[in-house]
C-alpha positions in Angstrom: 20.2 -44.0 -147.0 17.5 -45.0 -144.5 18.6 -46.5 -141.2 16.7 -49.3 -139.4 16.3 -49.5 -135.3 16.3 -53.1 -134.5 14.0 -52.2 -131.6 11.7 -49.5 -131.2 11.4 -49.1 -127.7 15.1 -48.9 -126.9 15.5 -52.0 -124.5 17.9 -54.3 -125.1 17.0 -57.9 -126.3 16.8 -60.7 -123.5 17.6 -58.2 -120.9 15.7 -58.6 -117.9 13.3 -55.5 -116.6 14.3 -53.7 -113.6 12.1 -52.2 -110.9 8.6 -53.0 -109.7 5.0 -52.8 -111.6 2.5 -50.6 -110.1 0.5 -53.9 -109.2 3.6 -55.1 -106.6 4.3 -51.7 -105.2 0.4 -51.5 -104.7 0.7 -55.2 -103.1 3.6 -53.9 -101.0 2.1 -51.0 -99.7 -1.3 -53.4 -98.3 1.3 -55.3 -96.6 3.2 -52.6 -94.9 0.3 -50.6 -93.8 -1.2 -53.7 -92.3 1.7 -54.3 -90.7 2.0 -51.2 -89.5 -1.5 -50.6 -88.4 -1.3 -53.7 -86.2 1.9 -52.5 -84.6 0.1 -49.3 -83.4 -2.7 -51.7 -82.7 -0.3 -53.5 -80.3 1.4 -50.2 -78.7 -2.2 -48.8 -78.1 -3.3 -51.9 -76.1 0.1 -51.8 -74.3 0.1 -48.4 -73.1 -3.4 -48.4 -72.2 -2.7 -51.7 -70.3 0.0 -50.2 -68.5 -2.0 -47.0 -67.3 -4.9 -49.0 -66.1 -2.4 -51.3 -64.2 -0.9 -47.9 -62.7 -4.2 -46.7 -61.4 -4.8 -50.1 -60.0 -1.5 -49.5 -58.1 -2.1 -46.2 -57.0 -5.5 -47.4 -55.8 -3.9 -50.1 -53.6 -1.3 -47.7 -52.4 -3.8 -45.0 -51.4 -5.8 -47.4 -49.8 -3.5 -49.0 -47.6 -2.2 -45.6 -46.4 -5.9 -44.6 -45.2 -6.0 -48.2 -43.6 -3.1 -47.7 -41.8 -4.3 -44.1 -40.8 -7.3 -45.7 -39.6 -5.8 -48.4 -37.4 -3.3 -45.5 -35.9 -6.3 -43.8 -35.1 -7.9 -46.3 -33.0 -4.7 -47.2 -31.2 -5.3 -46.4 -27.4 -9.4 -45.4 -28.3 -11.7 -45.0 -25.1 -14.8 -44.6 -27.0 -16.0 -43.8 -30.7 -19.0 -42.4 -31.9 -20.8 -42.4 -35.1 -23.0 -39.6 -35.4 -23.5 -40.1 -39.0 -22.4 -42.6 -42.4 -19.2 -40.4 -43.4 -18.5 -39.2 -39.7 -16.7 -41.2 -37.2 -15.4 -39.7 -33.6 -12.7 -41.0 -31.7 -12.3 -40.2 -27.8 -8.7 -41.2 -26.7 -7.1 -39.6 -24.0 -6.5 -36.3 -24.2 -6.5 -36.6 -28.1 -9.8 -36.9 -29.9 -10.0 -37.3 -33.6 -12.8 -36.8 -35.9 -12.5 -38.5 -39.5 -15.3 -37.0 -42.2 -16.2 -37.2 -45.6 -16.3 -34.0 -47.6 -16.8 -33.4 -51.1 -14.8 -36.6 -52.4 -12.2 -36.4 -49.7 -11.9 -38.4 -46.3 -10.5 -35.7 -44.1 -9.0 -35.8 -40.3 -9.0 -33.5 -37.7 -8.2 -33.2 -34.0 -10.3 -32.5 -31.0 -14.2 -32.0 -31.7 -13.8 -31.5 -35.9 -14.1 -27.6 -35.3 -10.4 -26.9 -36.4 -8.5 -27.5 -39.5 -9.1 -31.1 -41.0 -6.6 -32.3 -43.5 -7.3 -34.3 -46.6 -5.8 -38.0 -46.3 -6.1 -39.1 -50.0 -3.6 -37.5 -52.4 -5.2 -35.3 -55.1 -5.4 -38.0 -58.1 -7.8 -40.1 -56.1 -11.5 -39.3 -55.1 -13.1 -41.2 -52.3 -16.7 -41.7 -54.0 -18.3 -43.4 -50.8 -17.7 -43.8 -47.2 -18.8 -45.4 -44.1 -18.6 -45.8 -40.7 -20.6 -48.9 -38.7 -20.4 -49.0 -35.2 -21.1 -52.3 -33.4 -21.5 -52.4 -29.7 -19.9 -54.6 -27.4 -22.0 -58.0 -26.7 -20.5 -60.4 -24.5 -17.3 -60.8 -24.6 -16.8 -59.3 -28.0 -16.0 -55.4 -27.7 -17.2 -52.7 -29.2 -15.8 -52.5 -32.9 -16.3 -50.1 -35.9 -16.2 -50.7 -39.4 -14.9 -48.5 -42.3 -15.9 -48.9 -45.7 -14.8 -46.8 -48.5 -14.5 -46.9 -52.2 -11.4 -45.2 -54.0 -11.5 -43.7 -58.0 -8.5 -43.0 -59.8 -8.8 -42.1 -63.4 -11.6 -44.9 -64.8 -10.8 -47.6 -62.1 -12.4 -48.0 -58.7 -12.0 -50.4 -56.0 -14.2 -50.9 -52.6 -12.1 -51.5 -49.3 -13.3 -52.4 -45.9 -11.9 -52.8 -42.5 -12.9 -53.5 -38.9 -11.6 -52.5 -35.8 -12.2 -53.4 -32.1 -11.8 -50.8 -29.3 -9.8 -52.5 -26.8 -11.1 -52.6 -23.3 
């Protein structure tokens, strides 16, 4: 006696197939990789934007500190001398101060500047330019000194300026 199988594919007639075809899997993988790639791009942009924002904040904070220190040094000054572009000598009653520019650092020393100078900005910020310009007194306008400097942190830099008048 011979047996005859009704369906040689071992499939129950009229039952739906379960699972995905190869084409469907490739399409889903493509969509999934596109979504993941987009998310990674957005996350990278957010991290980079945050880094630039933080760099800008660091520069602003350092500049505010340096400008306050410059303002402090000028209070009570009786005479100012700018012997070179990156050097400012401030004569005060018993406490002379000297600002200098040295290898990317704004330095402050007491006395004639021969003593030990202190770096004013943090190590993460570099001073890329520093210019002192003295303006002599004219008429009712007192002598003044203008400080212009550029700070750099990571790849961001910004220039700041301030003018302080010598009180008579």
